[in-house]
C-alpha positions in Angstrom: -32.2 68.0 55.4 -31.0 66.1 51.9 -27.2 67.3 50.7 -26.9 67.9 46.9 -25.3 65.1 44.8 -21.9 65.8 44.4 -21.4 66.1 40.1 -17.9 64.9 40.7 -15.0 65.8 38.8 -15.7 67.7 34.9 -14.4 65.1 32.9 -15.3 67.2 29.5 -11.8 68.3 27.2 -12.3 70.4 24.1 -11.5 68.8 20.6 -7.8 69.3 20.4 -6.8 71.0 17.2 -6.5 69.0 14.1 -2.9 68.0 12.8 -1.5 70.1 9.6 -1.9 67.9 6.9 1.7 67.8 6.2 1.8 66.0 10.2 -0.5 63.6 9.3 1.3 62.5 5.8 4.3 61.9 7.6 2.9 59.9 9.9 1.0 58.2 7.7 4.3 57.8 5.5 6.1 55.9 8.3 3.4 53.6 9.1 3.2 52.5 4.9 7.2 52.3 5.1 7.1 50.5 7.5 4.3 47.8 6.3 6.3 48.0 2.7 9.7 46.8 4.3 8.1 43.6 5.3 6.6 42.7 2.0 10.3 44.0 0.1 11.5 41.2 2.6 8.8 38.6 1.9 9.2 39.4 -1.6 13.0 39.4 -1.5 13.2 36.0 -0.2 10.3 35.0 -2.6 11.7 35.9 -6.0 13.3 33.8 -8.4 15.2 36.3 -10.1 17.9 38.1 -7.4 17.2 41.4 -7.7 20.1 44.3 -7.0 17.3 46.2 -5.7 14.4 45.7 -3.7 11.8 43.3 -5.2 7.9 44.3 -4.3 5.6 41.4 -4.5 3.8 40.7 -7.3 1.5 42.4 -8.6 2.4 45.5 -6.7 0.3 48.5 -8.6 1.9 51.7 -9.1 -0.1 54.3 -8.3 -0.7 57.4 -11.9 -1.1 60.9 -10.9 -1.5 64.1 -12.5 0.2 67.3 -12.7 1.8 70.1 -15.1 5.3 69.9 -17.0 6.8 72.2 -19.6 8.7 70.9 -23.3 10.8 73.9 -22.6 12.3 75.8 -20.0 10.7 79.2 -21.7 7.4 77.1 -23.1 3.8 77.7 -20.9 2.9 74.6 -18.8 0.6 71.8 -20.2 -1.0 69.0 -18.0 0.2 65.9 -17.5 -0.8 62.5 -16.1 1.3 59.4 -15.8 -0.4 56.3 -16.2 1.3 53.7 -14.8 2.2 51.1 -17.7 0.8 51.3 -21.6 3.8 49.6 -22.8 6.1 52.1 -21.2 9.0 51.2 -18.3 9.2 54.1 -15.9 11.8 55.1 -13.2 10.2 57.4 -10.8 11.9 59.3 -8.7 10.6 61.9 -5.5 13.6 65.4 -5.6 13.7 68.4 -6.0 16.2 71.5 -8.5 17.5 73.0 -5.2 19.0 69.8 -3.8 23.4 70.2 -3.4 24.0 66.6 -4.3 21.6 63.0 -4.3 19.2 64.3 -7.0 21.5 65.4 -9.2 24.0 62.1 -9.2 20.3 60.3 -9.1 19.3 61.4 -12.5 23.0 60.7 -13.9 23.3 57.6 -12.4 19.6 56.4 -14.1 21.0 58.1 -17.2 23.9 56.1 -17.3 21.8 53.2 -17.2 20.0 54.4 -19.9 22.5 55.1 -22.6 23.5 51.5 -21.7 20.7 49.9 -23.0 19.7 48.8 -26.7 18.1 51.3 -28.7 14.4 49.3 -29.1 15.0 49.1 -24.7 16.0 52.8 -24.7 12.2 53.8 -26.6 10.6 51.6 -24.3 12.4 53.5 -21.4 11.1 57.1 -19.2 12.2 58.9 -16.2 10.2 61.0 -14.0 11.0 62.9 -11.1 8.7 64.1 -9.1 8.8 67.5 -7.6 8.9 67.5 -3.7 9.4 71.6 -3.5 6.6 72.5 -5.6 7.1 76.5 -4.4 10.5 76.9 -6.3 10.4 74.1 -8.8 8.2 75.8 -11.9 7.3 73.4 -14.5 10.2 75.6 -17.1 12.7 74.8 -14.3 12.3 71.7 -14.2 12.3 71.2 -17.3 15.7 72.1 -17.6 16.8 70.1 -14.6 15.7 67.3 -15.1 16.4 67.3 -19.7 19.8 69.0 -18.4 20.7 64.7 -17.4 18.7 63.0 -20.9 16.6 65.1 -23.7 14.2 62.2 -22.3 13.7 63.6 -18.8 10.4 64.6 -17.4 10.2 67.0 -14.4 6.9 66.8 -12.9 5.3 69.8 -11.0 2.3 68.9 -8.5 0.6 71.8 -6.0 -0.1 70.8 -2.7 -1.7 68.8 -1.0 -1.7 66.4 -4.3 1.3 65.8 -3.6 1.4 64.9 -0.3 -0.8 61.8 -1.6 1.1 60.8 -4.6 4.3 61.4 -2.2 1.7 59.1 1.0 1.4 55.8 -1.7 4.6 55.4 -3.1 6.0 55.3 1.0 8.0 59.1 0.0 8.6 61.2 2.9 9.3 65.3 2.4 9.8 68.0 4.9 11.9 71.2 5.0 15.2 72.1 6.8 17.5 74.7 7.2 14.7 77.6 6.4 16.0 80.7 6.2 13.2 82.3 4.7 12.9 81.6 0.8 16.4 79.2 0.9 15.5 75.6 2.5 16.7 72.2 1.8 14.6 69.3 2.1 15.2 65.7 3.7 13.3 63.2 1.7 13.0 59.8 0.6 16.1 59.1 -2.0 14.7 55.5 -3.5 13.9 55.4 -7.0 10.9 53.4 -7.7 10.9 51.1 -11.2 7.8 50.5 -12.5 6.6 47.7 -15.1 5.6 47.9 -18.7 2.3 46.4 -17.1 2.0 49.3 -14.3 3.2 47.1 -11.1 6.0 48.3 -9.0 8.8 45.7 -9.3 12.3 47.1 -8.1 13.2 50.1 -5.8 16.2 51.3 -5.7 18.9 52.9 -2.7 20.7 55.7 -4.6 23.3 54.3 -2.6 23.0 51.3 -5.3 22.9 53.8 -8.1 26.7 53.9 -8.6 26.5 50.7 -9.3 25.5 51.0 -13.4 25.9 47.8 -14.5 23.4 46.0 -11.4 21.2 48.1 -11.8 21.2 47.6 -16.1 20.5 44.0 -15.5 17.9 45.0 -13.3 15.9 47.2 -15.3 16.3 44.6 -18.0 15.2 41.7 -16.8 12.2 43.9 -15.5 11.9 44.7 -19.2 11.7 41.2 -20.4 9.7 39.6 -17.6 6.3 39.7 -16.8 
């Protein structure tokens, strides 16, 4: 008599639950950030101009995006499309209006830099605040906040999950912290990204560098005056 063959252990497993989109986004941002750090280090060694900020490799294209803005705090939202370049030099910062210190300081220093420019360069420089808190930052609130620091500032509302895609393209991470119902803070990347008139990422400033307005201005003017 023969015995039944031993089928062995059951190796089948159920598929793990799918990760939430924001977990995947954070992991992807971490990977992108590591790659960019290596590229930025190499670019800084090669750059003929001694940028105060961190230079990007030549030909690093900036990512465009769409969202909504308001022209006044009470105006109805309208569609907004950011197309990098088009003759404009743009500083992009990812923040939120309930931010306690870094965001208002960043916008304040960026507007000091803008105020120090000659009139012809002021007309070619814009500052965009992209909110990482779309649940609370309405287009109207963003307009009131951004324009407080300078009437030319633009606050852009992008809903999820589109916001996560845009943030990932810039190497930006963000996550809620100290959550108490509707009251919370957001931990986020605090860099400012400068995009030239041809649509290329040229330099990144950490928020700790922005108080040195003259050096930030020198970086900006070099980008505005060269290709």
